[in-house]
N, C-alpha and C positions, 0 to 999 in steps of 0.2 A: 503494500498499501505505500504511496507516495504521499510524503508527509504534508506538501499542500494540500492534498482532496482532506488528510485526516480534517487539519488546523480549519480547514470551512466547512465540513462536515461535524464539529463538535465545537461547540461554542463554551472555549473554557470557560469564561467568569462566569457560566451558570452552576459550573461544578466545583467552585470554589465555600468552603463552609463560611459562615459570618461570623466567625471569631478571626479567622485568617483576612479577613477583609477589614473588619473592627481592628484589630491591630494594626495593621495598613494605614488607616484613616486616622487612629488614635490619637487625640490632641496631647498627648505626651510623647509622643511622637513628633520629632522638628520636622521640616518638611522637606531636608535633606535626607533622613532615614527614612521617610514615608518613601522617598525617590526613587533611594538604594536597593530599595525590597525586590525581588525577582521572585518568578515562577519558574521551575521546570518541569517542561513537559515531554516527560521520556515514554517512548514506544519500544519495548522489546519485541525482535523476532524470533519465535523461542525456534531452537532446529527441530525436526522435522521429529514428532511425538513427544517430544521432551518438553509442552506447554504444563501438565499436570507437576512435572517433578520442577520447573522455575516456580508455581507457584509457589507449589512446598516449601521452598526456602524461602520465599520471600516473605512466609505466613509465619513460618517458624522461627526465624531468622534477620532476613533481611531490615524487615522494617523495625524492630526490634536497637539491631544496628546503625542504621540512619538515624533514629532519634538522640542513641547514644554521643554521636559525632552532628548533630546541632542540624540536620537535615528534618523537620518540620514536614509528615504528610499527609497533604490535604486528602487522595483518593487514591484509589486505585480499580480499573476496570476492564474486563475482557471484552471485547466488544460479541455482540449476540448472531450475526450473519457472516455466513462462509464469502470468502476462505479464510479471511484475519481470526475468525472461533475458534480454529484450530490454533492456531501459531501465535498471539498476540496479546501481550499485556500492554497495557496504558497505565501513566499514572505520573500526578503532578506532586512535586513536591515545592515546598516556601523555603526561601534563605533571606537575610536579611540583605545583603548583596551580592555581586556576582565575586567579589574578592570572599565571602564568607564561601558561600557556594564553593570556589576553588580550593580553599582552605578544609572547607569540610570533605569534600569528595576524597584531598591528598591522605585526612586522616582516616578515613571508612578504609580507603585503599588500600593503606599501612599498617589494618588493625588484623592483629595474629589472629584474632576469633575468628575474624572476615576469610582471610587466607585458609583457613583450615575449614569454612563449611563450604568456601568456594572449592578448594582441591575437593572434598567427601562427596559434595553434589554431581560433583562430571568425574568422578571415575569410572563411568561408564559411556563419556563421552559431553561433548560441551551442549553446554543446555539453550545458549544464545548465538543466534546465526551474525545479529546486527542490533544494534541499538542508536535509535535518534536520542538527537538531543534538543530540544528551544526552548531560549531563558523569553522568558517573558517579564511587561513590566505592565502592571495593573495601570488602565486611562483613568484622566481626571475626572472621564463621565461615566465611567463603571456603576450602573445601578449595585444598589446592597446585596451581595453574596445573601443567600442561605439555601440550605439543606433542604431535599424534595420532602 
């Protein structure tokens, strides 16, 4: 699936919880801090037959490790239609800034627990063929974000 098509098909702002929107818009947050916050849209294209294993790794380990390394999970999705239904995981993370995102990812990738989880989960072959990552800034005209 092309990222452009995905971005057109999924209005990402509708998926952000109100609490993250409020945090980005908080009066306690300076305009500079609010404008530096970024959301990261990530699309994982699982290796053939490996989506269930990838989802298990996220469910059992990755999400907790993200939190430990300052990456706030907004939401996780799997498509409902084929062909993406069988091999795609989509999620969004919140970072205070691009610099924080880079530091968070480095910290995460250097974590010995992540390295162990990664190696064990891929003992029978890689789980992911490709990862697409897009950093996004919330617009000043974005409506309030709320959960469905």
